[in-house]
N, CA, C and O atoms as CSV, one atom per row, in Angstrom:
chain,resi,resn,atom,element,x,y,z
A,1,MET,N,N,0.812,-1.190,0.000
A,1,MET,CA,C,0.000,0.000,0.000
A,1,MET,C,C,0.860,1.261,0.000
A,1,MET,O,O,0.432,2.297,-0.507
A,2,ASN,N,N,2.043,1.188,0.550
A,2,ASN,CA,C,2.958,2.324,0.552
A,2,ASN,C,C,3.395,2.678,-0.853
A,2,ASN,O,O,3.645,3.846,-1.152
A,3,ILE,N,N,3.491,1.681,-1.719
A,3,ILE,CA,C,3.912,1.926,-3.093
A,3,ILE,C,C,2.853,2.747,-3.819
A,3,ILE,O,O,3.198,3.670,-4.557
A,4,LYS,N,N,1.579,2.434,-3.629
A,4,LYS,CA,C,0.512,3.186,-4.291
A,4,LYS,C,C,0.470,4.623,-3.809
A,4,LYS,O,O,0.254,5.538,-4.604
A,5,GLN,N,N,0.675,4.834,-2.519
A,5,GLN,CA,C,0.662,6.190,-1.987
A,5,GLN,C,C,1.838,6.995,-2.511
A,5,GLN,O,O,1.690,8.180,-2.808
A,6,SER,N,N,2.996,6.375,-2.630
A,6,SER,CA,C,4.161,7.106,-3.130
A,6,SER,C,C,4.004,7.411,-4.620
A,6,SER,O,O,4.440,8.463,-5.087
A,7,GLN,N,N,3.382,6.494,-5.365
A,7,GLN,CA,C,3.125,6.747,-6.782
A,7,GLN,C,C,2.121,7.883,-6.956
A,7,GLN,O,O,2.281,8.728,-7.837
A,8,ALA,N,N,1.090,7.902,-6.118
A,8,ALA,CA,C,0.094,8.968,-6.185
A,8,ALA,C,C,0.730,10.305,-5.822
A,8,ALA,O,O,0.449,11.321,-6.458
A,9,GLY,N,N,1.579,10.307,-4.811
A,9,GLY,CA,C,2.266,11.542,-4.420
A,9,GLY,C,C,3.199,12.025,-5.516
A,9,GLY,O,O,3.299,13.225,-5.768
A,10,LEU,N,N,3.881,11.094,-6.168
A,10,LEU,CA,C,4.771,11.449,-7.270
A,10,LEU,C,C,3.977,12.010,-8.438
A,10,LEU,O,O,4.403,12.976,-9.070
A,11,ALA,N,N,2.835,11.417,-8.730
A,11,ALA,CA,C,1.988,11.897,-9.823
A,11,ALA,C,C,1.497,13.312,-9.533
A,11,ALA,O,O,1.497,14.160,-10.425
A,12,VAL,N,N,1.083,13.573,-8.306
A,12,VAL,CA,C,0.623,14.911,-7.925
A,12,VAL,C,C,1.774,15.906,-8.040
A,12,VAL,O,O,1.580,17.025,-8.515
A,13,LEU,N,N,2.958,15.511,-7.613
A,13,LEU,CA,C,4.123,16.385,-7.698
A,13,LEU,C,C,4.461,16.710,-9.158
A,13,LEU,O,O,4.757,17.859,-9.486
A,14,VAL,N,N,4.417,15.702,-10.029
A,14,VAL,CA,C,4.698,15.925,-11.449
A,14,VAL,C,C,3.661,16.857,-12.055
A,14,VAL,O,O,4.014,17.752,-12.822
A,15,LEU,N,N,2.390,16.663,-11.726
A,15,LEU,CA,C,1.333,17.532,-12.245
A,15,LEU,C,C,1.505,18.974,-11.777
A,15,LEU,O,O,1.281,19.903,-12.552
A,16,LEU,N,N,1.894,19.169,-10.539
A,16,LEU,CA,C,2.122,20.520,-10.029
A,16,LEU,C,C,3.283,21.197,-10.753
A,16,LEU,O,O,3.203,22.377,-11.093
A,17,VAL,N,N,4.353,20.455,-10.986
A,17,VAL,CA,C,5.512,21.029,-11.675
A,17,VAL,C,C,5.131,21.400,-13.107
A,17,VAL,O,O,5.469,22.486,-13.578
A,18,LEU,N,N,4.431,20.505,-13.796
A,18,LEU,CA,C,4.030,20.784,-15.175
A,18,LEU,C,C,3.074,21.966,-15.266
A,18,LEU,O,O,3.199,22.796,-16.166
A,19,SER,N,N,2.131,22.047,-14.350
A,19,SER,CA,C,1.189,23.164,-14.406
A,19,SER,C,C,1.874,24.486,-14.089
A,19,SER,O,O,1.529,25.512,-14.676
A,20,SER,N,N,2.830,24.482,-13.179
A,20,SER,CA,C,3.543,25.733,-12.882
A,20,SER,C,C,4.410,26.144,-14.066
A,20,SER,O,O,4.569,27.338,-14.319
A,21,GLN,N,N,4.968,25.198,-14.787
A,21,GLN,CA,C,5.754,25.519,-15.980
A,21,GLN,C,C,4.856,26.077,-17.082
A,21,GLN,O,O,5.249,26.994,-17.803
A,22,GLY,N,N,3.659,25.527,-17.210
A,22,GLY,CA,C,2.719,26.025,-18.215
A,22,GLY,C,C,2.347,27.467,-17.952
A,22,GLY,O,O,2.221,28.253,-18.891
A,23,CYS,N,N,2.171,27.826,-16.713
A,23,CYS,CA,C,1.829,29.209,-16.372
A,23,CYS,C,C,2.984,30.146,-16.687
A,23,CYS,O,O,2.759,31.264,-17.151
A,24,SER,N,N,4.210,29.713,-16.444
A,24,SER,CA,C,5.353,30.587,-16.715
A,24,SER,C,C,5.535,30.780,-18.215
A,24,SER,O,O,5.920,31.864,-18.652
A,25,VAL,N,N,5.267,29.750,-19.007
A,25,VAL,CA,C,5.366,29.885,-20.461
A,25,VAL,C,C,4.318,30.870,-20.957
A,25,VAL,O,O,4.607,31.697,-21.822
A,26,ALA,N,N,3.111,30.793,-20.424
A,26,ALA,CA,C,2.058,31.719,-20.835
A,26,ALA,C,C,2.420,33.151,-20.452
A,26,ALA,O,O,2.151,34.083,-21.211
A,27,GLU,N,N,3.017,33.328,-19.304
A,27,GLU,CA,C,3.413,34.672,-18.865
A,27,GLU,C,C,4.524,35.230,-19.757
A,27,GLU,O,O,4.523,36.420,-20.075
A,28,GLU,N,N,5.472,34.378,-20.163
A,28,GLU,CA,C,6.531,34.832,-21.067
A,28,GLU,C,C,5.938,35.289,-22.401
A,28,GLU,O,O,6.337,36.324,-22.935
A,29,LYS,N,N,5.010,34.539,-22.928
A,29,LYS,CA,C,4.391,34.915,-24.198
A,29,LYS,C,C,3.591,36.203,-24.058
A,29,LYS,O,O,3.566,37.015,-24.983
A,30,ARG,N,N,2.943,36.399,-22.928
A,30,ARG,CA,C,2.187,37.622,-22.704
A,30,ARG,C,C,3.128,38.821,-22.678
A,30,ARG,O,O,2.812,39.870,-23.239
A,31,LEU,N,N,4.281,38.674,-22.031
A,31,LEU,CA,C,5.251,39.769,-21.990
A,31,LEU,C,C,5.802,40.056,-23.382
A,31,LEU,O,O,5.963,41.220,-23.748
A,32,LEU,N,N,6.094,39.020,-24.164
A,32,LEU,CA,C,6.578,39.234,-25.527
A,32,LEU,C,C,5.526,39.958,-26.363
A,32,LEU,O,O,5.862,40.818,-27.177
A,33,TYR,N,N,4.261,39.614,-26.167
A,33,TYR,CA,C,3.180,40.263,-26.913
A,33,TYR,C,C,3.090,41.745,-26.554
A,33,TYR,O,O,2.919,42.594,-27.429
A,34,ARG,N,N,3.204,42.046,-25.277
A,34,ARG,CA,C,3.103,43.438,-24.840
A,34,ARG,C,C,4.298,44.272,-25.298
A,34,ARG,O,O,4.173,45.481,-25.493
A,35,GLN,N,N,5.444,43.637,-25.467
A,35,GLN,CA,C,6.645,44.358,-25.878
A,35,GLN,C,C,6.797,44.428,-27.399
A,35,GLN,O,O,7.713,45.083,-27.895
A,36,SER,N,N,5.939,43.782,-28.121
A,36,SER,CA,C,6.075,43.753,-29.580
A,36,SER,C,C,5.806,45.132,-30.166
A,36,SER,O,O,5.122,45.958,-29.563
A,37,GLU,N,N,6.355,45.363,-31.349
A,37,GLU,CA,C,6.190,46.635,-32.029
A,37,GLU,C,C,5.264,46.459,-33.224
A,37,GLU,O,O,5.115,45.365,-33.767
A,38,ILE,N,N,4.655,47.556,-33.614
A,38,ILE,CA,C,3.781,47.525,-34.785
A,38,ILE,C,C,4.655,47.591,-36.027
A,38,ILE,O,O,5.562,48.418,-36.120
A,39,ILE,N,N,4.372,46.710,-36.983
A,39,ILE,CA,C,5.142,46.715,-38.218
A,39,ILE,C,C,4.341,47.430,-39.303
A,39,ILE,O,O,3.130,47.612,-39.180
A,40,ALA,N,N,5.023,47.825,-40.349
A,40,ALA,CA,C,4.378,48.536,-41.452
A,40,ALA,C,C,3.407,47.592,-42.169
A,40,ALA,O,O,3.645,46.385,-42.226
A,41,PRO,N,N,2.323,48.132,-42.711
A,41,PRO,CA,C,1.388,47.268,-43.436
A,41,PRO,C,C,2.038,46.701,-44.688
A,41,PRO,O,O,2.991,47.268,-45.222
A,42,LEU,N,N,1.511,45.584,-45.142
A,42,LEU,CA,C,2.036,44.942,-46.339
A,42,LEU,C,C,1.815,45.826,-47.550
A,42,LEU,O,O,0.819,46.543,-47.641
A,43,LYS,N,N,2.762,45.765,-48.483
A,43,LYS,CA,C,2.666,46.556,-49.707
A,43,LYS,C,C,2.227,45.639,-50.842
A,43,LYS,O,O,2.665,44.492,-50.933
A,44,ILE,N,N,1.361,46.155,-51.701
A,44,ILE,CA,C,0.891,45.394,-52.853
A,44,ILE,C,C,1.904,45.570,-53.977
A,44,ILE,O,O,2.249,46.699,-54.324
A,45,PRO,N,N,2.392,44.458,-54.558
A,45,PRO,CA,C,3.371,44.573,-55.646
A,45,PRO,C,C,2.773,45.292,-56.852
A,45,PRO,O,O,1.556,45.315,-57.035
A,46,ALA,N,N,3.641,45.876,-57.667
A,46,ALA,CA,C,3.204,46.587,-58.862
A,46,ALA,C,C,2.487,45.615,-59.797
A,46,ALA,O,O,2.910,44.469,-59.952
A,47,GLY,N,N,1.417,46.069,-60.410
A,47,GLY,CA,C,0.654,45.222,-61.315
A,47,GLY,C,C,-0.368,44.340,-60.616
A,47,GLY,O,O,-1.115,43.622,-61.281
A,48,MET,N,N,-0.416,44.376,-59.309
A,48,MET,CA,C,-1.358,43.548,-58.561
A,48,MET,C,C,-2.179,44.422,-57.614
A,48,MET,O,O,-2.448,44.038,-56.476
A,49,GLN,N,N,-2.571,45.598,-58.096
A,49,GLN,CA,C,-3.317,46.526,-57.258
A,49,GLN,C,C,-4.660,45.905,-56.871
A,49,GLN,O,O,-5.198,45.041,-57.563
A,50,GLN,N,N,-5.157,46.364,-55.782
A,50,GLN,CA,C,-6.423,45.864,-55.256
A,50,GLN,C,C,-7.580,46.345,-56.135
A,50,GLN,O,O,-7.659,47.534,-56.442
A,51,PRO,N,N,-8.479,45.443,-56.547
A,51,PRO,CA,C,-9.607,45.870,-57.381
A,51,PRO,C,C,-10.579,46.742,-56.591
A,51,PRO,O,O,-10.766,46.561,-55.388
A,52,GLN,N,N,-11.183,47.677,-57.286
A,52,GLN,CA,C,-12.170,48.544,-56.651
A,52,GLN,C,C,-13.469,47.774,-56.497
A,52,GLN,O,O,-13.860,47.031,-57.397
A,53,GLY,N,N,-14.130,47.940,-55.388
A,53,GLY,CA,C,-15.349,47.196,-55.118
A,53,GLY,C,C,-16.471,47.507,-56.089
A,53,GLY,O,O,-17.232,46.611,-56.454
A,54,VAL,N,N,-16.590,48.752,-56.513
A,54,VAL,CA,C,-17.666,49.147,-57.416
A,54,VAL,C,C,-17.486,48.464,-58.768
A,54,VAL,O,O,-18.451,47.960,-59.345
A,55,GLU,N,N,-16.262,48.446,-59.272
A,55,GLU,CA,C,-16.004,47.822,-60.557
A,55,GLU,C,C,-16.082,46.304,-60.471
A,55,GLU,O,O,-16.482,45.646,-61.431
A,56,ARG,N,N,-15.713,45.765,-59.361
A,56,ARG,CA,C,-15.674,44.314,-59.212
A,56,ARG,C,C,-17.069,43.708,-59.231
A,56,ARG,O,O,-17.266,42.623,-59.779
A,57,PHE,N,N,-18.023,44.385,-58.649
A,57,PHE,CA,C,-19.372,43.850,-58.536
A,57,PHE,C,C,-20.377,44.640,-59.375
A,57,PHE,O,O,-21.557,44.710,-59.030
A,58,ALA,N,N,-19.920,45.221,-60.451
A,58,ALA,CA,C,-20.807,46.023,-61.292
A,58,ALA,C,C,-21.817,45.127,-61.999
A,58,ALA,O,O,-21.477,44.036,-62.457
A,59,VAL,N,N,-23.061,45.592,-62.085
A,59,VAL,CA,C,-24.120,44.869,-62.779
A,59,VAL,C,C,-24.275,45.488,-64.161
A,59,VAL,O,O,-24.539,46.685,-64.277
A,60,PRO,N,N,-24.114,44.684,-65.210
A,60,PRO,CA,C,-24.225,45.259,-66.556
A,60,PRO,C,C,-25.657,45.697,-66.847
A,60,PRO,O,O,-26.613,45.043,-66.430
A,61,GLN,N,N,-25.792,46.798,-67.559
A,61,GLN,CA,C,-27.103,47.308,-67.945
A,61,GLN,C,C,-27.513,46.681,-69.275
A,61,GLN,O,O,-26.728,46.669,-70.224
A,62,VAL,N,N,-28.731,46.163,-69.349
A,62,VAL,CA,C,-29.250,45.538,-70.560
A,62,VAL,C,C,-30.274,46.488,-71.162
A,62,VAL,O,O,-31.212,46.907,-70.485
A,63,LYS,N,N,-30.090,46.833,-72.457
A,63,LYS,CA,C,-30.984,47.791,-73.095
A,63,LYS,C,C,-32.249,47.123,-73.628
A,63,LYS,O,O,-33.354,47.553,-73.297
A,64,ASN,N,N,-32.111,46.092,-74.438
A,64,ASN,CA,C,-33.258,45.428,-75.053
A,64,ASN,C,C,-33.467,44.066,-74.405
A,64,ASN,O,O,-32.586,43.206,-74.409
A,65,VAL,N,N,-34.655,43.902,-73.852
A,65,VAL,CA,C,-34.965,42.631,-73.213
A,65,VAL,C,C,-36.169,42.037,-73.923
A,65,VAL,O,O,-37.246,42.634,-73.935
A,66,ASP,N,N,-35.992,40.871,-74.510
A,66,ASP,CA,C,-37.103,40.159,-75.133
A,66,ASP,C,C,-37.851,39.397,-74.054
A,66,ASP,O,O,-37.235,38.862,-73.132
A,67,PRO,N,N,-39.193,39.343,-74.160
A,67,PRO,CA,C,-39.940,38.581,-73.158
A,67,PRO,C,C,-39.554,37.101,-73.222
A,67,PRO,O,O,-39.304,36.547,-74.292
A,68,VAL,N,N,-39.518,36.500,-72.070
A,68,VAL,CA,C,-39.125,35.106,-71.960
A,68,VAL,C,C,-40.341,34.293,-71.530
A,68,VAL,O,O,-41.053,34.668,-70.598
A,69,ASP,N,N,-40.571,33.182,-72.217
A,69,ASP,CA,C,-41.671,32.286,-71.861
A,69,ASP,C,C,-41.222,31.419,-70.694
A,69,ASP,O,O,-40.300,30.613,-70.822
A,70,ILE,N,N,-41.882,31.593,-69.560
A,70,ILE,CA,C,-41.467,30.846,-68.371
A,70,ILE,C,C,-42.452,29.740,-68.014
A,70,ILE,O,O,-42.365,29.163,-66.930
A,71,THR,N,N,-43.381,29.441,-68.906
A,71,THR,CA,C,-44.308,28.341,-68.622
A,71,THR,C,C,-43.544,27.029,-68.727
A,71,THR,O,O,-42.716,26.863,-69.623
A,72,PRO,N,N,-43.811,26.109,-67.833
A,72,PRO,CA,C,-43.079,24.841,-67.879
A,72,PRO,C,C,-43.480,24.034,-69.112
A,72,PRO,O,O,-44.634,24.106,-69.537
A,73,PRO,N,N,-42.580,23.285,-69.683
A,73,PRO,CA,C,-42.922,22.470,-70.845
A,73,PRO,C,C,-43.846,21.336,-70.438
A,73,PRO,O,O,-43.682,20.737,-69.375
A,74,VAL,N,N,-44.811,21.049,-71.285
A,74,VAL,CA,C,-45.764,19.967,-71.012
A,74,VAL,C,C,-45.688,18.985,-72.168
A,74,VAL,O,O,-45.853,19.377,-73.323
A,75,ASN,N,N,-45.450,17.755,-71.884
A,75,ASN,CA,C,-45.358,16.717,-72.903
A,75,ASN,C,C,-46.560,15.780,-72.787
A,75,ASN,O,O,-46.413,14.585,-72.528
A,76,LEU,N,N,-47.737,16.341,-72.982
A,76,LEU,CA,C,-48.959,15.552,-72.909
A,76,LEU,C,C,-49.608,15.500,-74.290
A,76,LEU,O,O,-49.380,16.390,-75.110
A,77,PRO,N,N,-50.411,14.475,-74.560
A,77,PRO,CA,C,-51.120,14.417,-75.838
A,77,PRO,C,C,-52.101,15.576,-75.970
A,77,PRO,O,O,-52.580,16.116,-74.973
A,78,ASP,N,N,-52.392,15.952,-77.217
A,78,ASP,CA,C,-53.295,17.074,-77.475
A,78,ASP,C,C,-54.677,16.848,-76.881
A,78,ASP,O,O,-55.336,17.809,-76.482
A,79,GLU,N,N,-55.135,15.593,-76.811
A,79,GLU,CA,C,-56.469,15.314,-76.257
A,79,GLU,C,C,-56.556,15.763,-74.794
A,79,GLU,O,O,-57.601,16.236,-74.350
A,80,LEU,N,N,-55.479,15.616,-74.064
A,80,LEU,CA,C,-55.501,16.014,-72.657
A,80,LEU,C,C,-55.282,17.516,-72.491
A,80,LEU,O,O,-55.717,18.100,-71.498
A,81,LEU,N,N,-54.617,18.138,-73.448
A,81,LEU,CA,C,-54.355,19.573,-73.357
A,81,LEU,C,C,-55.535,20.403,-73.840
A,81,LEU,O,O,-55.640,21.577,-73.484
A,82,ALA,N,N,-56.432,19.822,-74.645
A,82,ALA,CA,C,-57.579,20.565,-75.167
A,82,ALA,C,C,-58.530,20.892,-74.035
A,82,ALA,O,O,-58.723,20.068,-73.141
A,83,PRO,N,N,-59.138,22.090,-74.048
A,83,PRO,CA,C,-60.103,22.442,-72.992
A,83,PRO,C,C,-61.299,21.494,-73.058
A,83,PRO,O,O,-61.830,21.201,-74.130
A,84,GLN,N,N,-61.698,21.034,-71.894
A,84,GLN,CA,C,-62.829,20.116,-71.822
A,84,GLN,C,C,-64.018,20.823,-71.209
A,84,GLN,O,O,-63.871,21.724,-70.382
A,85,ASP,N,N,-65.175,20.408,-71.621
A,85,ASP,CA,C,-66.411,20.964,-71.085
A,85,ASP,C,C,-66.599,20.412,-69.669
A,85,ASP,O,O,-66.512,19.201,-69.464
A,86,ALA,N,N,-66.852,21.272,-68.710
A,86,ALA,CA,C,-66.979,20.851,-67.326
A,86,ALA,C,C,-68.208,20.010,-67.098
A,86,ALA,O,O,-68.237,19.228,-66.148
A,87,GLY,N,N,-69.245,20.139,-67.944
A,87,GLY,CA,C,-70.478,19.389,-67.756
A,87,GLY,C,C,-70.387,17.950,-68.259
A,87,GLY,O,O,-71.207,17.119,-67.869
A,88,GLN,N,N,-69.415,17.634,-69.110
A,88,GLN,CA,C,-69.298,16.280,-69.638
A,88,GLN,C,C,-68.605,15.362,-68.659
A,88,GLN,O,O,-67.666,15.761,-67.972
A,89,ALA,N,N,-69.058,14.172,-68.603
A,89,ALA,CA,C,-68.429,13.161,-67.773
A,89,ALA,C,C,-67.865,12.084,-68.688
A,89,ALA,O,O,-68.543,11.667,-69.627
A,90,LYS,N,N,-66.703,11.643,-68.453
A,90,LYS,CA,C,-66.077,10.609,-69.281
A,90,LYS,C,C,-66.153,9.284,-68.637
A,90,LYS,O,O,-65.675,8.297,-69.196
């Protein structure tokens, strides 16, 4: 039973050491972030200028618009397409 207790104590000790190291690493990174300097913005190479939004998404104007038939196509025999008298029963 002493072996299990010593293993548990060792595991707790290792976890404490690792967690304290993790906190120090995070603190170092925080200090580096606070001490960092602002760098100049990236420059666009010649010939690769940024497109203007208005020109990029321009909608072309259409002058002459022919009416478009939007009725769905029907492939039925003429007998079924012909108007039927409502009073007749088949």
